[in-house]
C-alpha positions as CSV (number, residue, x, y, z in Angstrom):
1,M,-57.4,-93.9,3.0
2,H,-59.6,-92.8,0.1
3,A,-61.5,-95.2,-2.1
4,S,-59.8,-96.4,-5.2
5,I,-61.0,-94.2,-8.1
6,E,-60.4,-97.1,-10.5
7,T,-62.6,-99.5,-8.5
8,L,-65.2,-96.8,-8.1
9,Q,-65.4,-96.3,-11.9
10,E,-65.8,-100.0,-12.4
11,I,-68.7,-100.1,-10.0
12,V,-70.5,-97.1,-11.4
13,I,-70.0,-97.9,-15.1
14,S,-71.1,-101.5,-14.6
15,A,-74.2,-100.5,-12.7
16,A,-75.2,-97.8,-15.3
17,R,-74.8,-100.2,-18.2
18,E,-77.0,-102.8,-16.6
19,E,-79.6,-100.7,-14.8
20,L,-79.9,-97.5,-16.9
21,L,-79.2,-98.3,-20.6
22,P,-81.7,-101.1,-20.9
23,R,-84.4,-98.8,-19.5
24,F,-83.5,-95.7,-21.5
25,A,-86.6,-94.2,-23.0
26,Q,-88.6,-97.2,-21.9
27,V,-89.7,-96.5,-18.4
28,K,-92.9,-95.3,-16.7
29,R,-92.7,-92.0,-14.9
30,S,-94.1,-91.0,-11.5
31,H,-93.8,-87.7,-9.7
32,K,-92.2,-86.9,-6.3
33,T,-93.8,-84.5,-3.9
34,D,-91.6,-81.7,-5.3
35,G,-93.0,-82.3,-8.8
36,S,-89.8,-83.8,-10.2
37,I,-89.9,-87.1,-12.1
38,L,-89.0,-90.4,-10.6
39,T,-88.5,-93.7,-12.6
40,E,-87.8,-97.3,-11.7
41,A,-84.3,-96.6,-13.1
42,D,-83.6,-94.1,-10.4
43,L,-84.5,-96.6,-7.7
44,A,-82.7,-99.5,-9.3
45,M,-79.4,-97.5,-9.6
46,H,-79.8,-96.2,-6.0
47,S,-80.2,-99.8,-4.6
48,R,-77.5,-101.2,-6.8
49,L,-74.9,-98.6,-5.9
50,E,-75.8,-98.5,-2.2
51,Q,-75.2,-102.2,-1.9
52,A,-72.0,-102.1,-3.9
53,L,-70.4,-99.1,-2.1
54,Q,-71.3,-100.4,1.3
55,K,-69.8,-103.8,0.5
56,Q,-66.6,-102.3,-0.9
57,W,-66.1,-99.5,1.6
58,P,-68.2,-100.2,4.8
59,E,-66.4,-97.5,6.6
60,Y,-68.3,-94.8,4.7
61,Q,-71.9,-93.8,5.1
62,F,-74.2,-93.6,2.1
63,M,-76.6,-90.8,1.2
64,G,-78.8,-90.8,-1.9
65,E,-81.2,-88.4,-3.5
66,E,-84.0,-90.9,-3.1
67,M,-83.6,-91.1,0.7
68,S,-85.8,-89.2,3.2
69,T,-84.9,-85.7,4.2
70,E,-84.4,-86.8,7.8
71,Q,-81.9,-89.6,6.7
72,Q,-80.0,-87.1,4.5
73,Q,-79.7,-84.5,7.2
74,A,-78.4,-87.1,9.7
75,M,-75.7,-88.1,7.2
76,L,-74.6,-84.5,6.7
77,R,-74.4,-83.6,10.4
78,D,-71.0,-85.3,10.6
79,T,-68.9,-86.1,7.5
80,S,-65.7,-86.7,9.3
81,A,-65.7,-90.4,8.6
82,G,-66.8,-90.0,5.0
83,V,-70.2,-89.9,3.3
84,W,-71.0,-91.0,-0.3
85,C,-73.4,-88.6,-2.0
86,L,-75.3,-90.1,-4.9
87,D,-77.7,-88.9,-7.6
88,P,-78.5,-92.2,-9.3
89,L,-79.9,-90.5,-12.4
90,D,-79.3,-86.8,-12.9
91,G,-81.5,-85.8,-15.8
92,T,-84.4,-88.1,-15.2
93,S,-86.8,-86.1,-17.5
94,N,-84.3,-86.5,-20.4
95,F,-83.8,-90.2,-19.6
96,A,-87.6,-90.9,-19.6
97,A,-88.1,-88.9,-22.9
98,G,-85.2,-90.6,-24.7
99,I,-83.0,-87.6,-24.7
100,P,-79.3,-88.7,-24.4
101,Y,-78.2,-86.2,-21.8
102,F,-78.3,-87.7,-18.3
103,S,-75.7,-89.1,-15.8
104,V,-74.8,-90.8,-12.6
105,S,-73.3,-88.4,-10.1
106,L,-71.3,-89.7,-7.1
107,S,-69.1,-87.8,-4.6
108,L,-67.3,-88.6,-1.4
109,I,-67.7,-85.9,1.2
110,K,-65.2,-86.1,4.0
111,G,-64.4,-83.6,6.7
112,G,-66.8,-81.1,5.2
113,E,-65.3,-81.1,1.7
114,V,-65.6,-83.1,-1.5
115,V,-62.6,-85.4,-1.9
116,I,-63.8,-87.6,-4.8
117,G,-66.1,-86.8,-7.6
118,L,-67.3,-89.0,-10.4
119,V,-69.9,-88.3,-13.1
120,Y,-70.7,-91.0,-15.7
121,D,-72.5,-90.4,-19.0
122,P,-73.7,-93.9,-20.2
123,T,-74.8,-92.9,-23.7
124,R,-71.4,-91.5,-24.6
125,D,-69.5,-93.8,-22.3
126,E,-67.7,-90.9,-20.7
127,C,-66.5,-91.0,-17.1
128,F,-65.4,-87.7,-15.6
129,C,-63.6,-88.1,-12.3
130,A,-61.4,-86.2,-9.9
131,V,-59.6,-86.7,-6.6
132,K,-58.9,-83.6,-4.6
133,G,-55.4,-82.3,-5.3
134,E,-54.8,-84.8,-8.2
135,G,-56.6,-83.1,-11.1
136,A,-59.6,-84.1,-13.2
137,R,-59.8,-86.7,-15.9
138,L,-62.1,-87.9,-18.6
139,N,-61.8,-91.7,-19.4
140,G,-58.4,-91.6,-17.7
141,K,-56.9,-88.7,-19.6
142,P,-56.3,-85.3,-18.0
143,L,-58.9,-82.5,-18.7
144,D,-57.0,-79.6,-20.1
145,A,-59.2,-77.5,-22.3
146,S,-58.7,-73.8,-23.1
147,A,-61.6,-71.3,-23.1
148,P,-62.3,-68.6,-25.6
149,P,-60.5,-65.3,-24.9
150,S,-63.6,-63.2,-24.3
151,L,-67.0,-63.6,-22.6
152,K,-68.8,-62.5,-25.8
153,K,-67.5,-65.5,-27.7
154,C,-68.6,-68.1,-25.2
155,T,-71.2,-70.7,-25.1
156,A,-73.1,-70.4,-21.9
157,L,-75.0,-73.2,-20.0
158,I,-77.9,-71.4,-18.2
159,D,-80.9,-72.8,-16.3
160,F,-83.3,-69.9,-16.6
161,K,-86.1,-71.6,-14.8
162,R,-84.5,-71.2,-11.4
163,L,-83.2,-67.6,-11.8
164,R,-85.0,-64.6,-10.5
165,P,-87.1,-62.9,-13.2
166,E,-85.0,-59.8,-13.3
167,Q,-81.8,-61.9,-13.7
168,A,-83.3,-63.8,-16.6
169,Q,-84.6,-60.7,-18.2
170,R,-81.2,-59.0,-18.1
171,L,-79.5,-62.0,-19.6
172,V,-82.0,-62.3,-22.5
173,T,-81.8,-58.5,-23.1
174,E,-78.1,-58.0,-23.0
175,M,-76.7,-61.4,-23.9
176,P,-73.1,-61.0,-22.6
177,Y,-72.1,-64.4,-24.2
178,G,-72.1,-65.7,-27.8
179,S,-74.8,-68.3,-27.5
180,Q,-76.7,-70.2,-24.8
181,R,-77.8,-73.8,-24.1
182,S,-79.8,-75.6,-21.4
183,F,-79.4,-79.4,-21.5
184,G,-81.0,-80.8,-18.3
185,S,-78.3,-82.5,-16.2
186,V,-76.6,-80.4,-13.6
187,A,-73.8,-82.9,-13.0
188,L,-73.0,-83.2,-16.7
189,D,-73.2,-79.4,-17.1
190,W,-70.4,-79.0,-14.6
191,C,-68.3,-81.6,-16.5
192,W,-68.9,-80.1,-19.9
193,I,-67.7,-76.7,-18.6
194,A,-64.7,-78.5,-17.1
195,A,-64.0,-80.1,-20.5
196,G,-64.3,-76.8,-22.4
197,R,-67.3,-77.9,-24.4
198,C,-69.2,-74.9,-23.0
199,H,-67.5,-72.1,-21.2
200,V,-69.6,-70.3,-18.6
201,Y,-72.4,-71.7,-16.3
202,L,-75.3,-70.3,-14.4
203,H,-77.8,-72.1,-12.2
204,G,-80.1,-70.7,-9.6
205,K,-80.9,-73.7,-7.4
206,Q,-79.2,-77.1,-7.2
207,H,-78.9,-79.7,-4.5
208,I,-75.8,-81.2,-3.1
209,W,-76.2,-84.5,-5.0
210,D,-76.6,-82.6,-8.2
211,Y,-73.5,-80.5,-8.0
212,S,-70.9,-81.9,-5.5
213,A,-69.1,-84.3,-7.9
214,G,-69.1,-81.9,-10.9
215,Y,-68.0,-79.1,-8.6
216,L,-64.8,-80.9,-7.7
217,I,-64.2,-82.0,-11.3
218,L,-64.4,-78.4,-12.5
219,H,-62.1,-77.1,-9.8
220,E,-59.6,-79.8,-10.3
221,A,-59.6,-78.9,-14.0
222,G,-58.6,-75.4,-13.1
223,G,-62.1,-73.8,-13.2
224,C,-63.8,-71.5,-10.7
225,S,-67.2,-71.0,-9.2
226,V,-69.2,-68.9,-6.8
227,T,-72.8,-68.5,-5.7
228,L,-74.8,-65.5,-6.9
229,E,-74.4,-64.2,-3.3
230,G,-70.6,-64.3,-3.6
231,E,-70.2,-67.4,-1.4
232,S,-68.5,-70.8,-1.9
233,V,-70.8,-73.0,-3.9
234,F,-70.1,-76.2,-1.9
235,R,-71.6,-76.6,1.6
236,P,-72.4,-79.9,3.3
237,T,-76.1,-79.0,3.6
238,L,-79.4,-79.9,2.0
239,T,-80.1,-76.2,1.3
240,A,-80.1,-75.7,-2.5
241,R,-77.2,-73.5,-3.8
242,S,-76.9,-71.2,-6.8
243,A,-73.8,-71.5,-9.0
244,L,-71.9,-69.2,-11.4
245,A,-68.9,-70.9,-12.9
246,A,-66.3,-70.8,-15.8
247,R,-63.5,-73.1,-17.1
248,A,-60.8,-70.4,-17.1
249,P,-60.1,-67.9,-14.2
250,A,-60.0,-64.8,-16.5
251,L,-63.3,-65.8,-18.1
252,F,-64.7,-66.4,-14.6
253,Q,-63.8,-63.0,-13.5
254,A,-65.5,-61.4,-16.5
255,W,-68.6,-63.5,-16.0
256,A,-68.9,-62.8,-12.3
257,Q,-68.2,-59.1,-12.7
258,W,-71.0,-58.8,-15.2
259,F,-73.3,-59.9,-12.4
260,G,-71.5,-57.6,-9.9
261,I,-70.3,-60.6,-7.8
262,N,-67.4,-60.3,-5.4
263,T,-65.0,-63.1,-6.6
264,A,-62.9,-63.2,-3.4
265,A,-64.8,-66.3,-2.3
266,P,-62.9,-69.5,-1.4
267,D,-64.1,-71.3,-4.6
268,V,-62.0,-69.1,-6.9
269,T,-59.1,-71.2,-8.2
270,E,-55.9,-69.5,-9.2
271,P,-54.7,-70.3,-12.7
272,D,-51.8,-72.5,-11.6
273,A,-53.6,-74.1,-8.7
274,A,-55.0,-77.2,-10.5
275,T,-52.9,-80.3,-10.9
276,H,-53.2,-82.1,-14.2
């Protein structure tokens, strides 16, 4: 039996309002060994949600971004019983700088696949969620946005920093889309594509806690994704994955073809496959 999505939303929203919003733009930064920023807000959310989730659903294991690599690997070796995967604060640099584009990202991985995904944006009070096979929702309402008819009219979300130089150069030179943005929260990026606010997505390197919840939300909204190597984006592994995605199947095909990617990967959703 899966966790109740309603109860899950209550737990995450309450924690974010009490642990994140009071600290927004008011925290001291430190740096992790990989150079990324860590704040007391990350740690407070991690601790709060770990305790709440294990109390509510003791049958599931808990894996967070702030745990050691050894602990994370142990969790992902066997997901048959279910493992929570948490990024307590996705977009920490934005959060610390007072930029209102950050989120809490939580997924439930069971049997090697994502079965629940939830991404909460505290500043806009927007909760994106999905249960596998049941569609995607924003604040309880089904996500059902339509994308522009052509790639050239799209707004693209692209993280240039983690692309290969030749890929970035080609995008800048040829610009196959209408305009481009880079906001700084992987989890929210997936959700904004799912909601049709932006239309195509590209990221060269993201971790499982960054993308797993948003990945399910996009696919349950009818979207599609693939790695730059033509593989399924989701894997229950700590190895970072690239992602190319779009809200609409036809748009996805055009975006992938521009990169010369084979779209016969298992992440490609047929137009009528999503349940709303």
